[in-house]
PQR file with spaces between the fields and no chain letter, atoms N, CA, C, O and H, PARSE charges and radii, in Angstrom:
ATOM       1  N    MET     1      -3.266   -8.908  -11.305 -0.4000 1.5000
ATOM       2  CA   MET     1      -4.561   -8.271  -11.158 -0.0000 2.0000
ATOM       3  C    MET     1      -4.524   -6.962  -11.961  0.5500 1.7000
ATOM       4  O    MET     1      -3.621   -6.150  -11.758 -0.5500 1.4000
ATOM       5  N    PRO     2      -5.475   -6.746  -12.856 -0.5600 1.5000
ATOM       6  CA   PRO     2      -5.504   -5.504  -13.632  0.2800 2.0000
ATOM       7  C    PRO     2      -5.702   -4.286  -12.744  0.5500 1.7000
ATOM       8  O    PRO     2      -6.335   -4.367  -11.692 -0.5500 1.4000
ATOM       9  N    ALA     3      -5.158   -3.165  -13.175 -0.4000 1.5000
ATOM      10  CA   ALA     3      -5.247   -1.934  -12.392 -0.0000 2.0000
ATOM      11  C    ALA     3      -6.679   -1.451  -12.240  0.5500 1.7000
ATOM      12  O    ALA     3      -7.001   -0.788  -11.254 -0.5500 1.4000
ATOM      13  H    ALA     3      -4.644   -3.099  -14.030  0.4000 1.0000
ATOM      14  N    ASN     4      -7.553   -1.771  -13.206 -0.4000 1.5000
ATOM      15  CA   ASN     4      -8.931   -1.303  -13.127 -0.0000 2.0000
ATOM      16  C    ASN     4      -9.839   -2.269  -12.381  0.5500 1.7000
ATOM      17  O    ASN     4     -11.044   -2.029  -12.297 -0.5500 1.4000
ATOM      18  H    ASN     4      -7.291   -2.310  -14.007  0.4000 1.0000
ATOM      19  N    ASP     5      -9.304   -3.339  -11.843 -0.4000 1.5000
ATOM      20  CA   ASP     5     -10.089   -4.307  -11.075 -0.0000 2.0000
ATOM      21  C    ASP     5     -10.424   -3.702   -9.711  0.5500 1.7000
ATOM      22  O    ASP     5      -9.528   -3.284   -8.977 -0.5500 1.4000
ATOM      23  H    ASP     5      -8.325   -3.534  -11.911  0.4000 1.0000
ATOM      24  N    THR     6     -11.723   -3.657   -9.373 -0.4000 1.5000
ATOM      25  CA   THR     6     -12.136   -3.007   -8.132 -0.0000 2.0000
ATOM      26  C    THR     6     -12.008   -3.922   -6.918  0.5500 1.7000
ATOM      27  O    THR     6     -12.039   -3.436   -5.787 -0.5500 1.4000
ATOM      28  H    THR     6     -12.450   -3.997   -9.970  0.4000 1.0000
ATOM      29  N    ALA     7     -11.868   -5.212   -7.113 -0.4000 1.5000
ATOM      30  CA   ALA     7     -11.730   -6.136   -5.987 -0.0000 2.0000
ATOM      31  C    ALA     7     -10.343   -5.991   -5.382  0.5500 1.7000
ATOM      32  O    ALA     7      -9.352   -5.900   -6.107 -0.5500 1.4000
ATOM      33  H    ALA     7     -11.843   -5.608   -8.031  0.4000 1.0000
ATOM      34  N    GLN     8     -10.271   -5.968   -4.053 -0.4000 1.5000
ATOM      35  CA   GLN     8      -8.979   -5.859   -3.389 -0.0000 2.0000
ATOM      36  C    GLN     8      -8.389   -7.244   -3.187  0.5500 1.7000
ATOM      37  O    GLN     8      -9.109   -8.239   -3.105 -0.5500 1.4000
ATOM      38  H    GLN     8     -11.076   -6.042   -3.465  0.4000 1.0000
ATOM      39  N    ALA     9      -7.080   -7.288   -3.109 -0.4000 1.5000
ATOM      40  CA   ALA     9      -6.388   -8.554   -2.894 -0.0000 2.0000
ATOM      41  C    ALA     9      -6.726   -9.088   -1.507  0.5500 1.7000
ATOM      42  O    ALA     9      -6.818   -8.310   -0.557 -0.5500 1.4000
ATOM      43  H    ALA     9      -6.495   -6.480   -3.176  0.4000 1.0000
ATOM      44  N    PRO    10      -6.912  -10.403   -1.371 -0.5600 1.5000
ATOM      45  CA   PRO    10      -7.238  -10.992   -0.059  0.2800 2.0000
ATOM      46  C    PRO    10      -6.182  -10.698    0.999  0.5500 1.7000
ATOM      47  O    PRO    10      -6.515  -10.553    2.175 -0.5500 1.4000
ATOM      48  N    ILE    11      -4.923  -10.608    0.603 -0.4000 1.5000
ATOM      49  CA   ILE    11      -3.859  -10.335    1.574 -0.0000 2.0000
ATOM      50  C    ILE    11      -4.078   -8.986    2.236  0.5500 1.7000
ATOM      51  O    ILE    11      -3.794   -8.818    3.422 -0.5500 1.4000
ATOM      52  H    ILE    11      -4.652  -10.726   -0.353  0.4000 1.0000
ATOM      53  N    TYR    12      -4.586   -8.018    1.469 -0.4000 1.5000
ATOM      54  CA   TYR    12      -4.831   -6.681    2.020 -0.0000 2.0000
ATOM      55  C    TYR    12      -5.876   -6.747    3.123  0.5500 1.7000
ATOM      56  O    TYR    12      -5.705   -6.139    4.179 -0.5500 1.4000
ATOM      57  H    TYR    12      -4.817   -8.154    0.506  0.4000 1.0000
ATOM      58  N    GLU    13      -6.948   -7.474    2.889 -0.4000 1.5000
ATOM      59  CA   GLU    13      -8.002   -7.602    3.907 -0.0000 2.0000
ATOM      60  C    GLU    13      -7.456   -8.248    5.177  0.5500 1.7000
ATOM      61  O    GLU    13      -7.820   -7.844    6.282 -0.5500 1.4000
ATOM      62  H    GLU    13      -7.088   -7.968    2.031  0.4000 1.0000
ATOM      63  N    THR    14      -6.592   -9.240    5.032 -0.4000 1.5000
ATOM      64  CA   THR    14      -5.994   -9.901    6.191 -0.0000 2.0000
ATOM      65  C    THR    14      -5.098   -8.932    6.958  0.5500 1.7000
ATOM      66  O    THR    14      -5.133   -8.885    8.188 -0.5500 1.4000
ATOM      67  H    THR    14      -6.297   -9.568    4.135  0.4000 1.0000
ATOM      68  N    LEU    15      -4.298   -8.166    6.229 -0.4000 1.5000
ATOM      69  CA   LEU    15      -3.426   -7.193    6.888 -0.0000 2.0000
ATOM      70  C    LEU    15      -4.230   -6.121    7.613  0.5500 1.7000
ATOM      71  O    LEU    15      -3.847   -5.698    8.704 -0.5500 1.4000
ATOM      72  H    LEU    15      -4.269   -8.205    5.230  0.4000 1.0000
ATOM      73  N    VAL    16      -5.336   -5.675    7.026 -0.4000 1.5000
ATOM      74  CA   VAL    16      -6.183   -4.675    7.676 -0.0000 2.0000
ATOM      75  C    VAL    16      -6.768   -5.252    8.961  0.5500 1.7000
ATOM      76  O    VAL    16      -6.838   -4.564    9.979 -0.5500 1.4000
ATOM      77  H    VAL    16      -5.647   -6.019    6.140  0.4000 1.0000
ATOM      78  N    GLN    17      -7.186   -6.506    8.914 -0.4000 1.5000
ATOM      79  CA   GLN    17      -7.729   -7.133   10.121 -0.0000 2.0000
ATOM      80  C    GLN    17      -6.671   -7.250   11.208  0.5500 1.7000
ATOM      81  O    GLN    17      -6.972   -7.057   12.386 -0.5500 1.4000
ATOM      82  H    GLN    17      -7.130   -7.065    8.087  0.4000 1.0000
ATOM      83  N    GLU    18      -5.439   -7.561   10.829 -0.4000 1.5000
ATOM      84  CA   GLU    18      -4.377   -7.759   11.802 -0.0000 2.0000
ATOM      85  C    GLU    18      -3.793   -6.451   12.341  0.5500 1.7000
ATOM      86  O    GLU    18      -3.481   -6.351   13.527 -0.5500 1.4000
ATOM      87  H    GLU    18      -5.195   -7.717    9.872  0.4000 1.0000
ATOM      88  N    HIS    19      -3.642   -5.437   11.457 -0.4000 1.5000
ATOM      89  CA   HIS    19      -2.898   -4.233   11.833 -0.0000 2.0000
ATOM      90  C    HIS    19      -3.715   -2.949   11.746  0.5500 1.7000
ATOM      91  O    HIS    19      -3.196   -1.873   12.043 -0.5500 1.4000
ATOM      92  H    HIS    19      -3.895   -5.518   10.493  0.4000 1.0000
ATOM      93  N    GLY    20      -4.955   -3.038   11.355 -0.4000 1.5000
ATOM      94  CA   GLY    20      -5.753   -1.838   11.159 -0.0000 2.0000
ATOM      95  C    GLY    20      -5.505   -1.270    9.773  0.5500 1.7000
ATOM      96  O    GLY    20      -4.568   -1.680    9.087 -0.5500 1.4000
ATOM      97  H    GLY    20      -5.376   -3.912   11.114  0.4000 1.0000
ATOM      98  N    ASP    21      -6.328   -0.342    9.365 -0.4000 1.5000
ATOM      99  CA   ASP    21      -6.203    0.248    8.030 -0.0000 2.0000
ATOM     100  C    ASP    21      -5.171    1.368    8.087  0.5500 1.7000
ATOM     101  O    ASP    21      -5.511    2.529    8.311 -0.5500 1.4000
ATOM     102  H    ASP    21      -7.089   -0.008    9.922  0.4000 1.0000
ATOM     103  N    VAL    22      -3.921    1.008    7.884 -0.4000 1.5000
ATOM     104  CA   VAL    22      -2.803    1.944    7.987 -0.0000 2.0000
ATOM     105  C    VAL    22      -2.942    3.063    6.962  0.5500 1.7000
ATOM     106  O    VAL    22      -2.647    4.218    7.267 -0.5500 1.4000
ATOM     107  H    VAL    22      -3.645    0.064    7.702  0.4000 1.0000
ATOM     108  N    LEU    23      -3.382    2.741    5.767 -0.4000 1.5000
ATOM     109  CA   LEU    23      -3.536    3.764    4.735 -0.0000 2.0000
ATOM     110  C    LEU    23      -4.578    4.802    5.131  0.5500 1.7000
ATOM     111  O    LEU    23      -4.358    5.998    4.940 -0.5500 1.4000
ATOM     112  H    LEU    23      -3.622    1.802    5.519  0.4000 1.0000
ATOM     113  N    ALA    24      -5.695    4.369    5.675 -0.4000 1.5000
ATOM     114  CA   ALA    24      -6.732    5.307    6.108 -0.0000 2.0000
ATOM     115  C    ALA    24      -6.238    6.161    7.271  0.5500 1.7000
ATOM     116  O    ALA    24      -6.530    7.356    7.333 -0.5500 1.4000
ATOM     117  H    ALA    24      -5.874    3.397    5.830  0.4000 1.0000
ATOM     118  N    THR    25      -5.502    5.563    8.181 -0.4000 1.5000
ATOM     119  CA   THR    25      -4.948    6.296    9.316 -0.0000 2.0000
ATOM     120  C    THR    25      -3.942    7.344    8.835  0.5500 1.7000
ATOM     121  O    THR    25      -3.951    8.483    9.301 -0.5500 1.4000
ATOM     122  H    THR    25      -5.265    4.593    8.131  0.4000 1.0000
ATOM     123  N    ALA    26      -3.083    6.950    7.906 -0.4000 1.5000
ATOM     124  CA   ALA    26      -2.092    7.891    7.366 -0.0000 2.0000
ATOM     125  C    ALA    26      -2.779    9.012    6.592  0.5500 1.7000
ATOM     126  O    ALA    26      -2.368   10.169    6.678 -0.5500 1.4000
ATOM     127  H    ALA    26      -3.076    6.024    7.527  0.4000 1.0000
ATOM     128  N    ARG    27      -3.820    8.675    5.839 -0.4000 1.5000
ATOM     129  CA   ARG    27      -4.563    9.682    5.082 -0.0000 2.0000
ATOM     130  C    ARG    27      -5.204   10.698    6.027  0.5500 1.7000
ATOM     131  O    ARG    27      -5.155   11.903    5.777 -0.5500 1.4000
ATOM     132  H    ARG    27      -4.154    7.735    5.769  0.4000 1.0000
ATOM     133  N    LYS    28      -5.801   10.210    7.106 -0.4000 1.5000
ATOM     134  CA   LYS    28      -6.445   11.097    8.074 -0.0000 2.0000
ATOM     135  C    LYS    28      -5.401   12.001    8.739  0.5500 1.7000
ATOM     136  O    LYS    28      -5.638   13.197    8.905 -0.5500 1.4000
ATOM     137  H    LYS    28      -5.840    9.232    7.309  0.4000 1.0000
ATOM     138  N    ALA    29      -4.260   11.444    9.118 -0.4000 1.5000
ATOM     139  CA   ALA    29      -3.198   12.243    9.739 -0.0000 2.0000
ATOM     140  C    ALA    29      -2.685   13.304    8.773  0.5500 1.7000
ATOM     141  O    ALA    29      -2.408   14.433    9.178 -0.5500 1.4000
ATOM     142  H    ALA    29      -4.067   10.472    8.983  0.4000 1.0000
ATOM     143  N    ALA    30      -2.560   12.948    7.503 -0.4000 1.5000
ATOM     144  CA   ALA    30      -2.099   13.915    6.506 -0.0000 2.0000
ATOM     145  C    ALA    30      -3.106   15.042    6.328  0.5500 1.7000
ATOM     146  O    ALA    30      -2.722   16.205    6.207 -0.5500 1.4000
ATOM     147  H    ALA    30      -2.785   12.031    7.174  0.4000 1.0000
ATOM     148  N    GLU    31      -4.399   14.703    6.313 -0.4000 1.5000
ATOM     149  CA   GLU    31      -5.435   15.732    6.172 -0.0000 2.0000
ATOM     150  C    GLU    31      -5.442   16.667    7.380  0.5500 1.7000
ATOM     151  O    GLU    31      -5.580   17.880    7.222 -0.5500 1.4000
ATOM     152  H    GLU    31      -4.711   13.758    6.411  0.4000 1.0000
ATOM     153  N    GLU    32      -5.295   16.111    8.586 -0.4000 1.5000
ATOM     154  CA   GLU    32      -5.258   16.935    9.796 -0.0000 2.0000
ATOM     155  C    GLU    32      -4.028   17.840    9.802  0.5500 1.7000
ATOM     156  O    GLU    32      -4.110   19.003   10.196 -0.5500 1.4000
ATOM     157  H    GLU    32      -5.183   15.126    8.714  0.4000 1.0000
ATOM     158  N    THR    33      -2.896   17.308    9.366 -0.4000 1.5000
ATOM     159  CA   THR    33      -1.669   18.103    9.298 -0.0000 2.0000
ATOM     160  C    THR    33      -1.815   19.224    8.278  0.5500 1.7000
ATOM     161  O    THR    33      -1.390   20.354    8.516 -0.5500 1.4000
ATOM     162  H    THR    33      -2.829   16.363    9.045  0.4000 1.0000
ATOM     163  N    GLN    34      -2.416   18.903    7.151 -0.4000 1.5000
ATOM     164  CA   GLN    34      -2.629   19.921    6.123 -0.0000 2.0000
ATOM     165  C    GLN    34      -3.555   21.029    6.643  0.5500 1.7000
ATOM     166  O    GLN    34      -3.309   22.208    6.387 -0.5500 1.4000
ATOM     167  H    GLN    34      -2.762   17.985    6.957  0.4000 1.0000
ATOM     168  N    GLN    35      -4.603   20.662    7.359 -0.4000 1.5000
ATOM     169  CA   GLN    35      -5.519   21.659    7.911 -0.0000 2.0000
ATOM     170  C    GLN    35      -4.817   22.527    8.947  0.5500 1.7000
ATOM     171  O    GLN    35      -5.012   23.742    8.970 -0.5500 1.4000
ATOM     172  H    GLN    35      -4.803   19.705    7.567  0.4000 1.0000
ATOM     173  N    THR    36      -4.007   21.920    9.797 -0.4000 1.5000
ATOM     174  CA   THR    36      -3.255   22.669   10.795 -0.0000 2.0000
ATOM     175  C    THR    36      -2.302   23.646   10.122  0.5500 1.7000
ATOM     176  O    THR    36      -2.189   24.799   10.537 -0.5500 1.4000
ATOM     177  H    THR    36      -3.849   20.933    9.777  0.4000 1.0000
ATOM     178  N    ALA    37      -1.616   23.180    9.083 -0.4000 1.5000
ATOM     179  CA   ALA    37      -0.691   24.057    8.361 -0.0000 2.0000
ATOM     180  C    ALA    37      -1.437   25.214    7.715  0.5500 1.7000
ATOM     181  O    ALA    37      -0.952   26.345    7.741 -0.5500 1.4000
ATOM     182  H    ALA    37      -1.708   22.243    8.746  0.4000 1.0000
ATOM     183  N    GLN    38      -2.595   24.958    7.141 -0.4000 1.5000
ATOM     184  CA   GLN    38      -3.384   26.027    6.536 -0.0000 2.0000
ATOM     185  C    GLN    38      -3.806   27.041    7.589  0.5500 1.7000
ATOM     186  O    GLN    38      -3.769   28.246    7.342 -0.5500 1.4000
ATOM     187  H    GLN    38      -2.989   24.039    7.119  0.4000 1.0000
ATOM     188  N    ASP    39      -4.209   26.559    8.762 -0.4000 1.5000
ATOM     189  CA   ASP    39      -4.621   27.461    9.838 -0.0000 2.0000
ATOM     190  C    ASP    39      -3.446   28.320   10.315  0.5500 1.7000
ATOM     191  O    ASP    39      -3.601   29.522   10.532 -0.5500 1.4000
ATOM     192  H    ASP    39      -4.240   25.579    8.962  0.4000 1.0000
ATOM     193  N    VAL    40      -2.286   27.708   10.477 -0.4000 1.5000
ATOM     194  CA   VAL    40      -1.112   28.423   10.964 -0.0000 2.0000
ATOM     195  C    VAL    40      -0.619   29.439    9.940  0.5500 1.7000
ATOM     196  O    VAL    40      -0.168   30.525   10.302 -0.5500 1.4000
ATOM     197  H    VAL    40      -2.160   26.732   10.301  0.4000 1.0000
ATOM     198  N    LEU    41      -0.705   29.089    8.680 -0.4000 1.5000
ATOM     199  CA   LEU    41      -0.179   29.949    7.618 -0.0000 2.0000
ATOM     200  C    LEU    41      -1.222   30.897    7.045  0.5500 1.7000
ATOM     201  O    LEU    41      -0.958   31.564    6.044 -0.5500 1.4000
ATOM     202  H    LEU    41      -1.072   28.207    8.386  0.4000 1.0000
ATOM     203  N    ASP    42      -2.395   30.972    7.652 -0.4000 1.5000
ATOM     204  CA   ASP    42      -3.450   31.863    7.171 -0.0000 2.0000
ATOM     205  C    ASP    42      -3.195   33.269    7.719  0.5500 1.7000
ATOM     206  O    ASP    42      -3.417   33.535    8.900 -0.5500 1.4000
ATOM     207  H    ASP    42      -2.609   30.430    8.465  0.4000 1.0000
ATOM     208  N    PHE    43      -2.731   34.152    6.854 -0.4000 1.5000
ATOM     209  CA   PHE    43      -2.411   35.514    7.262 -0.0000 2.0000
ATOM     210  C    PHE    43      -3.528   36.490    6.895  0.5500 1.7000
ATOM     211  O    PHE    43      -3.321   37.703    6.927 -0.5500 1.4000
ATOM     212  H    PHE    43      -2.551   33.936    5.894  0.4000 1.0000
ATOM     213  N    SER    44      -4.714   35.974    6.547 -0.4000 1.5000
ATOM     214  CA   SER    44      -5.808   36.847    6.133 -0.0000 2.0000
ATOM     215  C    SER    44      -6.465   37.555    7.310  0.5500 1.7000
ATOM     216  O    SER    44      -7.113   38.584    7.119 -0.5500 1.4000
ATOM     217  H    SER    44      -4.883   34.989    6.522  0.4000 1.0000
ATOM     218  N    THR    45      -6.317   37.039    8.498 -0.4000 1.5000
ATOM     219  CA   THR    45      -6.866   37.697    9.687 -0.0000 2.0000
ATOM     220  C    THR    45      -5.739   37.939   10.679  0.5500 1.7000
ATOM     221  O    THR    45      -4.804   37.143   10.765 -0.5500 1.4000
ATOM     222  H    THR    45      -5.790   36.203    8.653  0.4000 1.0000
ATOM     223  N    PRO    46      -5.824   39.040   11.431 -0.5600 1.5000
ATOM     224  CA   PRO    46      -4.756   39.295   12.403  0.2800 2.0000
ATOM     225  C    PRO    46      -4.771   38.241   13.512  0.5500 1.7000
ATOM     226  O    PRO    46      -5.833   37.742   13.885 -0.5500 1.4000
ATOM     227  N    PRO    47      -3.613   37.911   14.026 -0.5600 1.5000
ATOM     228  CA   PRO    47      -3.553   36.903   15.097  0.2800 2.0000
ATOM     229  C    PRO    47      -4.162   37.441   16.387  0.5500 1.7000
ATOM     230  O    PRO    47      -4.142   38.642   16.655 -0.5500 1.4000
ATOM     231  N    ARG    48      -4.691   36.535   17.160 -0.4000 1.5000
ATOM     232  CA   ARG    48      -5.214   36.901   18.489 -0.0000 2.0000
ATOM     233  C    ARG    48      -4.048   36.918   19.458  0.5500 1.7000
ATOM     234  O    ARG    48      -3.332   35.928   19.610 -0.5500 1.4000
ATOM     235  H    ARG    48      -4.707   35.559   16.942  0.4000 1.0000
ATOM     236  N    VAL    49      -3.868   38.052   20.108 -0.4000 1.5000
ATOM     237  CA   VAL    49      -2.778   38.173   21.068 -0.0000 2.0000
ATOM     238  C    VAL    49      -3.406   38.341   22.441  0.5500 1.7000
ATOM     239  O    VAL    49      -4.211   39.248   22.657 -0.5500 1.4000
ATOM     240  H    VAL    49      -4.450   38.856   19.984  0.4000 1.0000
ATOM     241  N    SER    50      -3.042   37.478   23.356 -0.4000 1.5000
ATOM     242  CA   SER    50      -3.565   37.606   24.716 -0.0000 2.0000
ATOM     243  C    SER    50      -2.565   38.397   25.546  0.5500 1.7000
ATOM     244  O    SER    50      -1.361   38.145   25.509 -0.5500 1.4000
ATOM     245  H    SER    50      -2.389   36.741   23.181  0.4000 1.0000
ATOM     246  N    VAL    51      -3.080   39.339   26.279 -0.4000 1.5000
ATOM     247  CA   VAL    51      -2.248   40.180   27.125 -0.0000 2.0000
ATOM     248  C    VAL    51      -2.336   39.610   28.541  0.5500 1.7000
ATOM     249  O    VAL    51      -3.430   39.478   29.090 -0.5500 1.4000
ATOM     250  H    VAL    51      -4.058   39.544   26.310  0.4000 1.0000
ATOM     251  N    PRO    52      -1.191   39.274   29.131 -0.5600 1.5000
ATOM     252  CA   PRO    52      -1.241   38.714   30.482  0.2800 2.0000
ATOM     253  C    PRO    52      -1.741   39.758   31.485  0.5500 1.7000
ATOM     254  O    PRO    52      -1.455   40.950   31.367 -0.5500 1.4000
ATOM     255  N    ALA    53      -2.474   39.284   32.445 -0.4000 1.5000
ATOM     256  CA   ALA    53      -2.994   40.181   33.491 -0.0000 2.0000
ATOM     257  C    ALA    53      -1.831   40.681   34.346  0.5500 1.7000
ATOM     258  O    ALA    53      -0.862   39.963   34.593 -0.5500 1.4000
ATOM     259  H    ALA    53      -2.705   38.316   32.540  0.4000 1.0000
ATOM     260  N    GLU    54      -1.953   41.911   34.783 -0.4000 1.5000
ATOM     261  CA   GLU    54      -0.909   42.466   35.655 -0.0000 2.0000
ATOM     262  C    GLU    54      -1.025   41.833   37.032  0.5500 1.7000
ATOM     263  O    GLU    54      -2.129   41.581   37.517 -0.5500 1.4000
ATOM     264  H    GLU    54      -2.740   42.494   34.582  0.4000 1.0000
ATOM     265  N    PRO    55       0.113   41.579   37.659 -0.5600 1.5000
ATOM     266  CA   PRO    55       0.066   40.979   39.001  0.2800 2.0000
ATOM     267  C    PRO    55      -0.564   41.933   40.007  0.5500 1.7000
ATOM     268  O    PRO    55      -0.407   43.150   39.906 -0.5500 1.4000
ATOM     269  N    ALA    56      -1.269   41.377   40.964 -0.4000 1.5000
ATOM     270  CA   ALA    56      -1.903   42.191   42.020 -0.0000 2.0000
ATOM     271  C    ALA    56      -0.841   42.820   42.892  0.5500 1.7000
ATOM     272  O    ALA    56       0.150   42.177   43.238 -0.5500 1.4000
ATOM     273  H    ALA    56      -1.396   40.389   41.045  0.4000 1.0000
ATOM     274  N    SER    57      -1.043   44.063   43.244 -0.4000 1.5000
ATOM     275  CA   SER    57      -0.049   44.771   44.074 -0.0000 2.0000
ATOM     276  C    SER    57      -0.329   44.584   45.528  0.5500 1.7000
ATOM     277  O    SER    57       0.401   45.106   46.370 -0.5500 1.4000
ATOM     278  H    SER    57      -1.848   44.585   42.962  0.4000 1.0000
């Protein structure tokens, strides 16, 4: 099958039906991980620090 052929192989459609679209699932997980990493590594704003309440006397 030529690389520029837009039709997918029939075996791929069968595998997607049997096991779900693993590539789409992996792509989504990678995008979510990348977004989480960007959020964690974003040093442009100061972190929010929560101060625990003092215990009642």
